[in-house]
C-alpha positions in Angstrom: 0.1 -0.2 0.1 1.3 3.4 -0.8 2.3 5.6 1.9 -0.2 8.7 0.9 -3.1 6.4 0.4 -2.5 4.8 3.8 -2.4 8.5 5.2 -5.5 9.7 3.1 -7.3 6.4 5.0 -6.1 7.4 8.7 -7.2 11.1 7.9 -10.7 10.1 6.9 -11.2 7.7 9.5 -10.1 10.6 12.3 -12.7 12.6 10.5 -15.2 10.2 10.8 -14.7 9.7 14.4 -14.5 13.3 15.0 -17.8 13.9 13.4 -19.4 11.3 15.1 -18.2 12.2 18.5 -19.6 16.1 17.9 -23.0 14.5 16.6 -23.7 12.6 19.6 -22.5 15.0 22.0 -25.2 15.3 25.0 -26.9 18.6 25.5 -25.4 19.7 28.6 -22.1 19.8 27.5 -23.2 21.2 24.0 -24.9 24.0 26.3 -21.6 24.7 28.3 -19.5 24.7 25.2 -21.9 27.3 23.7 -22.0 29.8 27.0 -18.1 29.5 26.6 -18.0 30.8 23.3 -20.4 33.2 23.7 -18.5 34.7 27.0 -15.2 34.5 25.1 -16.8 36.4 22.3 -18.4 39.1 24.6 -15.0 39.5 26.2 -13.3 40.5 23.0 -15.8 43.3 22.2 -15.4 44.8 25.8 -13.2 47.7 26.1 -10.0 47.5 28.5 -6.7 46.6 28.8 -5.2 44.7 25.7 -1.4 44.3 25.4 -1.4 45.7 21.7 -2.7 49.0 22.9 0.6 49.5 24.9 2.9 48.7 22.0 3.1 52.2 20.8 3.8 53.8 24.5 6.5 50.8 25.0 8.3 52.0 21.3 8.2 55.6 22.6 9.4 55.0 25.9 12.1 52.5 24.4 13.3 55.6 21.7 13.4 58.3 24.6 15.8 55.8 26.5 18.1 55.4 23.3 18.0 59.1 22.7 18.9 59.8 26.6 21.3 57.2 26.4 23.1 58.3 23.2 23.2 61.9 24.0 24.5 61.8 27.6 27.1 59.6 26.4 29.5 57.1 27.8 30.9 58.2 31.3 34.4 59.3 31.6 36.9 57.1 30.4 38.9 54.7 32.8 42.5 55.1 32.4 44.7 52.2 32.7 48.2 52.0 32.9 50.6 50.8 30.2 51.4 47.2 30.2 54.9 48.3 29.8 56.1 51.7 30.8 58.6 54.0 28.9 61.9 53.4 29.5 63.7 56.7 31.4 66.2 58.7 29.7 69.1 57.6 31.8 68.7 54.1 29.9 69.4 55.7 26.7 72.3 57.7 27.7 73.8 54.5 28.9 73.5 53.1 26.0 74.4 56.2 24.2 77.5 56.2 26.0 78.9 53.3 24.4 80.4 51.7 27.5 81.3 48.1 27.4 77.9 46.5 29.2 79.5 42.7 28.8 78.7 41.7 32.3 78.4 38.1 31.5 82.3 37.5 31.3 82.6 38.6 34.6 79.8 36.4 36.7 79.1 33.3 34.1 78.1 31.0 36.6 75.7 33.4 38.5 73.9 33.9 35.1 73.7 30.4 34.2 72.3 29.7 37.9 69.5 32.6 37.4 68.5 30.9 34.2 67.9 27.8 35.4 66.5 29.0 38.7 63.8 31.2 36.9 62.6 27.8 35.1 61.4 26.2 38.6 65.1 24.2 38.6 67.0 24.7 41.8 
């Protein structure tokens, strides 16, 4: 059997069962459903609070809030210190003097130890 044919058969059977249940509904239930339907229709025609009626006011409030926020602007900028401070002028003078800065020759063992101590070795 084809899937489309099977689906149509199921739909037709479901429709028959629904129609049959609607035709054989008792009077009390039918009356209760009718009263509920009339009450819902009366509620729609009654003036009062509707969520859609507040939409323009909400949009206006949001626009005013955005305009004020843009007009005032962000607060004062917070200055953070730079990650690396600029080198003092004395350092440049020391380098420009051309003195021999070869300190490795004087205490080579100390610098070797310092290099390994920085990595967690003892």
